[in-house]
C-alpha positions as CSV (number, residue, x, y, z in Angstrom):
1,M,-38.1,-5.8,9.5
2,T,-36.3,-7.3,5.2
3,R,-39.2,-7.4,3.9
4,V,-39.3,-10.8,0.7
5,K,-40.2,-11.2,-2.5
6,V,-40.2,-14.2,-4.5
7,C,-39.4,-13.9,-7.9
8,G,-40.5,-15.9,-10.8
9,L,-43.4,-18.2,-10.0
10,T,-45.1,-20.3,-12.5
11,T,-47.9,-22.1,-10.6
12,E,-50.6,-20.6,-8.3
13,S,-49.4,-23.5,-6.2
14,D,-46.4,-21.7,-5.7
15,L,-47.7,-18.7,-5.0
16,E,-49.9,-20.0,-2.2
17,A,-46.2,-21.7,-0.2
18,A,-44.6,-17.4,-1.2
19,V,-47.6,-15.9,0.6
20,D,-48.6,-18.6,3.7
21,A,-44.4,-18.5,4.0
22,G,-44.9,-14.8,4.6
23,A,-43.3,-13.1,1.5
24,D,-45.0,-9.7,1.0
25,A,-44.3,-9.4,-2.6
26,V,-43.6,-11.9,-5.9
27,G,-42.6,-12.1,-9.0
28,I,-44.6,-12.7,-12.4
29,I,-41.6,-12.7,-15.4
30,C,-43.7,-12.2,-18.5
31,D,-42.0,-10.7,-22.2
32,V,-38.2,-11.2,-21.4
33,P,-36.2,-11.9,-24.2
34,V,-33.7,-14.1,-23.0
35,E,-34.3,-17.6,-21.9
36,T,-35.8,-19.0,-18.8
37,P,-37.3,-21.4,-17.0
38,R,-39.2,-18.9,-15.0
39,E,-41.4,-16.9,-18.2
40,V,-45.3,-17.2,-18.0
41,S,-47.5,-16.0,-20.9
42,V,-49.8,-13.4,-21.1
43,E,-52.7,-14.9,-19.6
44,Q,-50.7,-17.0,-16.6
45,A,-49.5,-13.3,-16.0
46,T,-52.2,-11.8,-15.9
47,T,-53.8,-14.9,-13.5
48,L,-51.4,-15.0,-10.6
49,A,-51.4,-11.1,-10.6
50,A,-55.4,-11.4,-9.6
51,A,-55.2,-14.3,-7.4
52,T,-52.4,-12.6,-5.2
53,P,-54.3,-11.6,-1.9
54,P,-54.5,-8.2,-0.1
55,F,-51.1,-7.0,1.7
56,V,-48.7,-9.0,-0.7
57,T,-47.4,-6.8,-3.8
58,S,-48.1,-9.1,-7.2
59,T,-44.7,-7.7,-9.7
60,L,-44.6,-7.7,-13.3
61,V,-41.3,-8.4,-13.8
62,T,-40.9,-7.7,-17.8
63,M,-37.7,-6.7,-20.3
64,S,-38.6,-4.9,-23.2
65,D,-37.1,-2.1,-26.1
66,D,-40.3,0.1,-26.7
67,P,-41.8,1.3,-24.0
68,A,-45.5,1.5,-25.5
69,D,-45.5,-2.3,-25.1
70,T,-44.4,-2.5,-21.7
71,V,-47.5,-0.3,-21.1
72,E,-49.3,-2.2,-22.8
73,L,-48.5,-5.2,-20.5
74,V,-48.6,-3.4,-17.7
75,E,-52.5,-2.7,-18.1
76,S,-53.6,-6.1,-19.6
77,V,-52.3,-8.0,-16.4
78,D,-53.0,-5.3,-13.8
79,P,-50.2,-5.7,-10.9
80,D,-49.2,-3.4,-8.6
81,A,-45.4,-2.8,-9.4
82,L,-43.4,-3.2,-12.5
83,Q,-40.0,-4.3,-12.7
84,F,-38.4,-3.1,-15.2
85,H,-35.2,-4.4,-16.6
86,G,-33.2,-3.2,-19.7
87,G,-31.3,0.1,-20.9
88,A,-34.0,3.1,-20.3
89,S,-32.2,6.6,-20.2
90,P,-33.2,8.2,-17.4
91,D,-36.1,10.1,-19.8
92,E,-37.4,7.2,-21.0
93,L,-37.7,5.6,-17.7
94,A,-39.1,8.8,-16.7
95,S,-41.8,8.9,-18.9
96,L,-42.7,4.9,-19.0
97,R,-43.1,6.5,-15.0
98,A,-46.0,8.9,-16.3
99,D,-47.8,6.4,-18.5
100,I,-48.2,3.6,-15.9
101,D,-50.5,3.5,-12.4
102,T,-47.7,1.6,-10.8
103,D,-44.9,1.4,-9.0
104,L,-42.2,1.6,-10.7
105,L,-39.2,-0.9,-9.8
106,L,-35.6,-1.0,-11.9
107,A,-32.8,-3.6,-11.8
108,I,-29.2,-2.4,-12.6
109,D,-26.4,-4.8,-12.3
110,A,-24.2,-4.5,-9.3
111,D,-21.9,-3.3,-11.2
112,D,-23.9,0.3,-11.8
113,V,-25.3,1.2,-8.7
114,P,-23.2,4.0,-8.8
115,S,-24.5,4.9,-11.9
116,A,-27.9,4.7,-10.7
117,E,-28.4,8.4,-9.3
118,A,-29.9,9.1,-12.4
119,Y,-32.8,7.5,-11.3
120,D,-33.6,7.9,-7.5
121,D,-35.7,10.4,-8.0
122,I,-37.6,8.9,-10.8
123,V,-38.4,5.2,-9.6
124,D,-40.2,3.8,-6.2
125,G,-37.4,1.0,-5.9
126,L,-33.7,-0.6,-7.1
127,I,-33.1,-3.8,-7.3
128,V,-29.2,-4.9,-7.6
129,D,-28.8,-8.0,-9.0
130,T,-26.2,-9.9,-10.5
131,A,-26.8,-9.7,-14.1
132,G,-26.0,-12.2,-16.9
133,E,-24.5,-10.8,-20.6
134,D,-27.8,-11.1,-21.8
135,G,-29.0,-8.5,-19.0
136,G,-31.5,-11.2,-17.4
137,G,-31.3,-11.5,-14.3
138,G,-31.6,-15.4,-12.4
139,T,-28.3,-16.0,-12.1
140,G,-28.0,-17.5,-9.3
141,R,-24.7,-15.6,-8.2
142,T,-23.9,-12.9,-5.3
143,H,-21.7,-9.7,-5.8
144,D,-19.8,-7.9,-3.7
145,W,-22.2,-6.9,-0.6
146,D,-20.3,-4.4,1.0
147,R,-19.2,-2.9,-1.8
148,T,-22.8,-2.7,-3.0
149,R,-23.8,-1.2,0.6
150,E,-21.4,1.4,-0.5
151,A,-22.4,2.6,-3.1
152,A,-26.1,2.7,-2.0
153,S,-25.6,4.8,0.5
154,D,-26.3,8.2,-1.1
155,L,-29.5,6.8,-3.3
156,E,-33.1,7.8,-1.3
157,S,-34.4,4.3,-3.6
158,P,-35.1,1.5,-1.2
159,L,-32.9,-0.9,-2.0
160,I,-33.7,-4.2,-2.9
161,L,-30.6,-6.7,-3.2
162,A,-30.4,-10.0,-5.3
163,G,-28.1,-12.0,-7.2
164,G,-27.7,-15.7,-5.6
165,L,-29.4,-15.8,-2.3
166,T,-30.3,-18.6,-0.5
167,P,-31.7,-19.5,2.6
168,A,-27.7,-20.3,3.4
169,N,-27.1,-16.4,3.1
170,V,-29.5,-14.4,3.0
171,A,-29.2,-13.6,7.0
172,D,-25.5,-12.3,6.3
173,A,-26.6,-10.6,2.9
174,V,-29.1,-8.6,5.4
175,R,-26.5,-7.4,8.0
176,T,-24.2,-6.8,5.5
177,V,-26.1,-4.5,3.4
178,E,-29.1,-3.6,5.5
179,P,-30.8,-3.6,2.5
180,F,-35.2,-2.3,2.8
181,A,-35.7,-5.9,0.9
182,V,-34.1,-9.0,-0.4
183,D,-34.9,-10.8,-3.6
184,V,-34.8,-14.6,-4.2
185,A,-35.6,-16.9,-7.3
186,S,-33.0,-19.6,-8.1
187,G,-32.1,-20.5,-4.4
188,V,-35.0,-21.2,-3.6
189,E,-36.7,-23.8,-6.6
190,K,-36.4,-27.2,-6.4
191,R,-35.3,-26.7,-10.3
192,G,-36.0,-24.3,-12.8
193,G,-39.5,-22.6,-12.1
194,V,-40.5,-24.6,-9.6
195,K,-40.0,-23.3,-5.7
196,D,-39.4,-25.8,-3.2
197,V,-41.8,-25.1,-0.2
198,D,-39.5,-25.6,2.6
199,A,-36.9,-23.9,0.9
200,V,-39.3,-20.4,0.5
201,R,-40.3,-21.1,4.4
202,S,-36.9,-21.1,5.7
203,F,-35.3,-18.3,3.3
204,V,-38.5,-15.4,4.0
205,E,-38.3,-16.5,7.8
206,R,-34.0,-16.0,7.9
207,A,-34.3,-12.3,5.8
208,K,-37.1,-11.3,8.8
209,T,-34.8,-12.3,11.1
210,A,-31.7,-11.7,10.5
211,R,-30.5,-8.5,12.6
212,R,-26.7,-6.4,12.4
213,P,-24.9,-7.0,14.6
214,A,-24.8,-4.7,18.4
215,E,-22.5,-2.4,18.7
216,P,-19.7,-2.5,20.6
217,E,-20.9,0.0,24.2
218,P,-17.8,3.0,24.0
């Protein structure tokens, strides 16, 4: 069964809606240099992480040029996982990995999947997204799922598929890519930073029940 992360939560009511819908992980965006209605303060991020119940992974999503700042933020928020956006080298990411006591997920642009092999032994998962010009996600744009599947086929790290996913297309995405998990933010919103409860519920259900068509009998 494909796992689901609902990202960009800004309120405890949206967190509760995602959990009630069956999300396996939730994303909390904090300290990013890009403009997004989904960013929350350190205090809000800490509150949301603490409110995330057992067996649901609280994921701190951040983008920083200073590893020391990232470590400090992780220590303040205390999430279960860190989702890192940015242009860190493998050595820099390995150093960050050694300094935090959480799982580490690396977000990469769909066009950069072939280069992800350099990070494969460092991270606990790779999030393939459709990044904007500023390097951030949440663009609401899909990418070539067949190409992503092929490019990631030799990677050991779990693949988390993001980028333009909605309740209408997530089942097709799961059947095409067969990812470990899918990640959604803008695709289940009423407006920027405010989730649509019905859309969240529909997205989780369709992602978890999607199946790749059976191969024909020889």
